[in-house]
N, C-alpha and C positions, 0 to 999 in steps of 0.2 A: 116635687110639686104634685099635689093631688087634684087641685081645683084650678082652673084657668079659663081663659077666653080663647076660643078658636077663631082665627082670622084668615080669610081667604083673599089672596091678592095674586092674580096671574099676570100682572103687568110686567112683562119681561124687559121693557124699556127702562124701568126704574132699577136702581141698584138694590141689593139686599138691605143695605143700611137704610135707604129711603123707605122701603116697604115696612121694615121693622119699626122705624120711627113713626110712620103713619098709624100702625097698629097700636103702638105704645101711647100715642096721643089720644086715640079713641078710648083705650083702656082707662087712662087717667080721667078723662071726662066722664065716662060711664060709672066707674067704680070709686073714684076719688082717691085712688092709691097709685103709686108709681110701680109699674111692672119692673121686675129686676131679673127675670129669667124668661127666655124664649127658646122653644124647641122647634126645629125645622127638619124637613126631610133631608137625608144625607146628600141627595142630588143637588140640593140648594146650597148646602154648606158642608164641606167634607170634614172640617175640624172645628173645635170650639173657637169662638171669636167674641168680641165685645163691640157694642154700639153704645157709646156713652157709658152709663153705669149698668147697662143690661148685658148679661151673659147670654150668648147665643150658642146653643148646642145642637148637634145633629141627633135625631132619634128616628129609628126605623119605622115606628108605628105612626108617625105623623105623615099625612099625605103630601105629595108634591104641591107647591104653591100655597100651603097652609102654614100658619104660624100659631103656636100654642103659647100664649103669654100668661104670666102670673107672677107671684111673689115667691122668691126663693125661700124655702123653709129654713127657719132658724134652728140651730142644733138644740136638741132637747136637753135641759139641765135637770129634769126630774130623775133620770136614771143615774146621773152622776152624784146627786146630792143624797145624803142619808135621809131615811124616812123620819118624819116628825111624828111623835106620839103625843 
């Protein structure tokens, strides 16, 4: 994922799932697409998980209490298919 929305939520009283769902709802309202991937700081989540259809993955470069949401990139078929002349 190269482009996404960075969401800050420091409400420790809410679960990670609730915080990701709130960010995903805002993402859909703002961009008109459903986010399918979310990166979080490893202190927030130690191993990959899922909330609904969204994959949540730890990433060292994401700050604590931040959620980086976006759309999981589709595998490129350009390299696998022969060039058209």
